[in-house]
C-alpha positions as CSV (number, residue, x, y, z in Angstrom):
1,M,59.8,-9.8,-219.8
2,T,60.8,-6.9,-221.9
3,Y,58.9,-3.6,-222.1
4,S,59.4,-0.7,-224.4
5,C,58.8,2.7,-222.9
6,A,58.5,6.2,-224.4
7,G,61.5,8.3,-223.7
8,Y,63.9,5.3,-223.5
9,K,66.2,4.6,-226.3
10,D,66.4,0.8,-225.6
11,P,63.6,-1.4,-224.4
12,L,63.6,-2.0,-220.6
13,R,64.4,-5.5,-219.3
14,L,62.1,-5.9,-216.3
15,M,61.8,-8.7,-213.8
16,F,58.7,-9.4,-211.7
17,K,58.1,-11.3,-208.5
18,E,55.0,-11.8,-206.4
19,I,55.5,-12.4,-202.7
20,N,52.7,-13.5,-200.4
21,L,52.9,-12.8,-196.7
22,P,50.4,-14.9,-194.7
23,L,50.2,-12.2,-192.1
24,R,47.5,-9.9,-190.9
25,P,48.2,-6.3,-192.2
26,I,49.0,-4.0,-189.3
27,S,49.7,-0.3,-189.2
28,K,53.2,1.0,-188.4
29,P,52.9,2.5,-184.9
30,R,53.9,6.0,-184.3
31,P,57.4,6.0,-182.7
32,R,57.3,6.9,-179.0
33,S,60.3,8.2,-177.0
34,F,60.7,8.3,-173.3
35,M,63.2,10.2,-171.2
36,G,66.6,8.4,-171.2
37,Q,65.9,6.4,-174.3
38,K,68.2,6.7,-177.3
39,R,65.9,4.9,-179.7
40,P,62.1,5.3,-180.2
41,Y,60.0,2.7,-178.5
42,N,58.0,0.2,-180.7
43,P,55.4,-2.0,-179.1
44,P,56.2,-5.7,-178.7
45,Q,53.3,-6.7,-181.1
46,Y,55.0,-4.7,-183.9
47,K,58.4,-6.1,-183.2
48,S,57.0,-9.6,-183.3
49,W,55.2,-8.9,-186.6
50,L,58.3,-7.4,-188.1
51,K,60.4,-10.5,-187.1
52,E,57.8,-12.8,-188.7
53,A,57.4,-10.7,-191.8
54,R,61.2,-10.6,-192.3
55,A,61.5,-14.4,-191.9
56,H,58.9,-14.9,-194.7
57,L,60.5,-12.3,-196.9
58,K,63.9,-14.0,-196.6
59,E,62.4,-17.3,-197.6
60,E,60.8,-15.8,-200.7
61,W,63.7,-13.5,-201.8
62,E,67.0,-15.0,-203.0
63,L,68.5,-11.9,-204.6
64,K,70.5,-9.1,-202.9
65,P,68.4,-6.0,-201.9
66,L,67.5,-4.0,-205.0
67,E,68.9,-0.5,-205.4
68,K,66.2,0.5,-207.8
69,V,62.6,-0.7,-207.9
70,W,60.7,0.1,-211.1
71,R,57.2,-0.5,-209.6
72,L,56.0,-1.7,-206.2
73,E,52.4,-2.8,-205.6
74,I,51.1,-3.9,-202.2
75,F,47.7,-5.5,-201.7
76,F,46.4,-5.6,-198.2
77,Y,43.7,-8.1,-197.4
78,G,42.4,-7.7,-193.8
79,A,39.5,-7.4,-191.4
80,E,40.5,-4.0,-190.1
81,M,40.5,-0.9,-192.3
82,G,43.0,1.8,-191.6
83,D,45.4,4.3,-193.2
84,L,47.1,2.7,-196.2
85,D,50.2,4.8,-195.6
86,N,50.6,3.3,-192.1
87,K,50.0,-0.2,-193.3
88,S,52.5,0.2,-196.1
89,G,55.0,1.6,-193.5
90,S,55.1,-1.8,-191.7
91,V,55.8,-3.6,-195.0
92,M,58.5,-1.0,-195.9
93,D,60.2,-1.5,-192.5
94,A,60.1,-5.3,-192.8
95,A,61.4,-5.4,-196.4
96,K,64.2,-2.9,-196.0
97,N,67.6,-4.5,-196.6
98,I,65.9,-7.7,-197.8
99,L,63.9,-6.7,-200.9
100,W,65.4,-3.2,-201.3
101,T,68.2,-1.1,-199.9
102,D,66.0,1.7,-198.7
103,D,62.4,2.9,-199.0
104,N,63.1,6.4,-200.2
105,V,62.0,7.7,-203.7
106,K,65.5,7.2,-205.1
107,V,65.0,3.5,-204.7
108,I,61.2,3.1,-205.1
109,K,59.8,5.5,-207.7
110,K,56.3,4.0,-208.2
111,L,54.1,2.7,-205.4
112,N,50.5,1.5,-205.6
113,L,48.6,0.5,-202.5
114,S,45.2,-1.2,-202.2
115,F,43.0,-2.7,-199.5
116,A,40.3,-5.3,-199.6
117,K,38.2,-6.3,-196.5
118,V,38.2,-10.0,-195.8
119,K,37.5,-12.3,-192.8
120,L,40.3,-12.3,-190.3
121,K,41.3,-15.9,-191.2
122,D,41.8,-14.8,-194.8
123,S,44.1,-11.9,-193.9
124,R,47.3,-11.6,-196.0
125,I,49.6,-9.2,-197.8
126,T,50.6,-9.6,-201.5
127,I,53.6,-7.7,-202.8
128,H,54.3,-7.3,-206.5
129,I,57.8,-6.0,-207.2
130,T,59.1,-5.1,-210.6
131,W,62.7,-4.1,-211.2
132,E,65.0,-3.3,-214.1
133,V,67.7,-5.8,-215.0
134,D,71.2,-4.4,-215.7
135,D,73.3,-5.9,-218.4
136,D,76.4,-5.4,-216.2
């Protein structure tokens, strides 16, 4: 798809992909450090969720990780409400080095988050990712 944007000399060539994760949205835990540990501790439940999310993302994404994301939208459907920034943190961790190279603002400039309450059995996460195609 091609978009024309104000301020750009040439129309942008954008690609779009929808990715569905059949997982319950969870919040990224606060990192904990204990004496003698070099790395912060993450709970086993979070590590397991990350492993499963990464496996799904690798199945869905065939490209190399993007260096620039034009727009990212994440839709959370879950039974438990919570802070969207913490829920997005878990997705950002899972997708790093799979969908994008990093989750900083140099890579992802536009981020939209939304949440809808659903029954536990209907929990899922939908990711809409839009990126600019280089002619190189």
